[in-house]
C-alpha positions as CSV (number, residue, x, y, z in Angstrom):
1,X,-1.7,9.7,1.7
2,X,1.6,11.5,2.7
3,X,2.6,8.5,4.8
4,X,2.0,6.2,1.8
5,X,4.2,8.4,-0.3
6,X,6.9,8.2,2.3
7,X,6.6,4.5,2.3
8,X,6.9,4.4,-1.4
9,X,10.0,6.6,-1.3
10,X,11.5,4.1,1.2
11,X,10.8,1.3,-1.1
12,X,12.4,3.1,-4.1
13,X,15.5,4.0,-2.2
14,X,15.8,1.3,0.6
15,X,15.4,-1.9,-1.2
16,X,16.8,-1.2,-4.6
17,X,20.5,-2.0,-4.7
18,X,21.3,0.3,-7.6
19,X,20.5,3.9,-8.5
20,X,18.3,3.1,-11.6
21,X,14.6,2.6,-11.3
22,X,13.9,-1.1,-11.2
23,X,10.7,-1.9,-13.1
24,X,10.3,-5.2,-11.4
25,X,10.6,-3.5,-8.1
26,X,7.9,-1.0,-9.1
27,X,5.6,-3.7,-10.3
28,X,6.1,-5.8,-7.2
29,X,5.8,-2.8,-4.8
30,X,2.7,-1.5,-6.4
31,X,1.2,-4.9,-6.5
32,X,1.8,-5.2,-2.8
33,X,0.2,-1.8,-2.3
34,X,-2.8,-2.9,-4.3
35,X,-3.2,-6.1,-2.3
36,X,-2.9,-4.5,1.1
37,X,-5.3,-1.7,0.1
38,X,-7.9,-4.1,-1.2
39,X,-7.7,-6.3,1.9
40,X,-7.8,-3.3,4.3
41,X,-10.8,-1.7,2.7
42,X,-12.6,-5.1,2.3
43,X,-12.3,-5.7,6.0
44,X,-13.4,-2.1,6.7
45,X,-16.5,-2.6,4.6
46,X,-17.2,-5.9,6.3
47,X,-17.4,-4.1,9.6
48,X,-14.2,-5.3,11.2
49,X,-12.6,-3.1,13.9
50,X,-9.4,-1.4,12.9
51,X,-7.5,-3.6,15.4
52,X,-8.9,-6.8,13.8
53,X,-7.9,-5.6,10.3
54,X,-4.5,-4.7,11.5
55,X,-4.1,-8.2,13.2
56,X,-5.2,-10.0,10.0
57,X,-2.9,-8.0,7.7
58,X,0.1,-8.2,10.1
59,X,-0.2,-12.0,10.1
60,X,1.3,-12.0,6.6
61,X,3.8,-9.3,7.3
62,X,5.1,-11.1,10.3
63,X,6.0,-14.1,8.2
64,X,8.5,-12.1,6.2
65,X,12.1,-13.2,7.0
66,X,14.0,-10.3,5.6
67,X,13.9,-7.8,8.5
68,X,14.3,-4.6,6.3
69,X,11.5,-5.7,4.0
70,X,9.4,-6.8,6.9
71,X,9.7,-3.3,8.5
72,X,8.7,-1.6,5.3
73,X,5.7,-3.9,4.8
74,X,4.7,-3.4,8.4
75,X,4.7,0.4,8.0
76,X,2.7,0.0,4.8
77,X,0.1,-2.1,6.6
78,X,-0.2,0.4,9.5
79,X,-0.6,3.4,7.1
80,X,-3.1,1.7,4.8
81,X,-5.3,0.4,7.6
82,X,-5.3,3.9,9.1
83,X,-6.3,5.4,5.7
84,X,-8.9,2.6,5.1
85,X,-10.8,3.6,8.3
86,X,-11.1,7.2,7.1
87,X,-13.5,5.9,4.5
88,X,-17.2,5.7,5.4
89,X,-18.6,2.3,6.2
90,X,-21.4,1.8,3.6
91,X,-24.6,-0.2,4.0
92,X,-25.2,-1.6,0.5
93,X,-23.1,-4.1,-1.4
94,X,-22.8,-1.8,-4.4
95,X,-21.5,1.1,-2.3
96,X,-19.1,-1.2,-0.4
97,X,-17.8,-2.6,-3.7
98,X,-17.3,0.9,-5.0
99,X,-15.4,2.0,-1.9
100,X,-13.2,-1.0,-2.1
101,X,-12.4,-0.5,-5.8
102,X,-11.8,3.3,-5.4
103,X,-9.5,2.8,-2.4
104,X,-7.5,0.1,-4.1
105,X,-7.1,2.0,-7.3
106,X,-6.2,5.2,-5.5
107,X,-3.4,3.5,-3.6
108,X,-2.1,1.6,-6.6
109,X,-2.0,4.8,-8.7
110,X,-0.3,6.7,-5.9
111,X,2.4,4.0,-6.0
112,X,2.7,4.2,-9.8
113,X,3.1,8.0,-9.5
114,X,6.0,7.7,-7.1
115,X,7.9,5.5,-9.5
116,X,6.9,7.7,-12.5
117,X,8.3,10.8,-10.7
118,X,11.5,8.9,-9.9
119,X,11.9,8.0,-13.6
120,X,11.3,11.6,-14.6
121,X,14.0,12.7,-12.2
122,X,16.5,10.2,-13.6
123,X,15.7,11.4,-17.2
124,X,16.3,15.1,-16.3
125,X,19.8,14.4,-15.0
């Protein structure tokens, strides 16, 4: 999770052109985090190898034309895939669905927390 926090800090500081927290950026970034986490854990629970999951998710990242954004998304994909495979592979559909939901929500909420902390820092200045 520390790597994901680093990724989110990079998004907060690297892409935003101004010093204020950009709510649209937060929404878009956390939406991206949610989508990548959902896909990674879904592939994990379907029994894909980590390399196959990485290949599938990198197909989308490799289509990004903005090199700075492409690098950030690529790092996100690597980190999320690594974290997805730390979760047990379950045998029943109910447990698989629960693992996917929990992983997705945990990653999304981590993203929201980074932006929330950034807002709190701005307010205390």
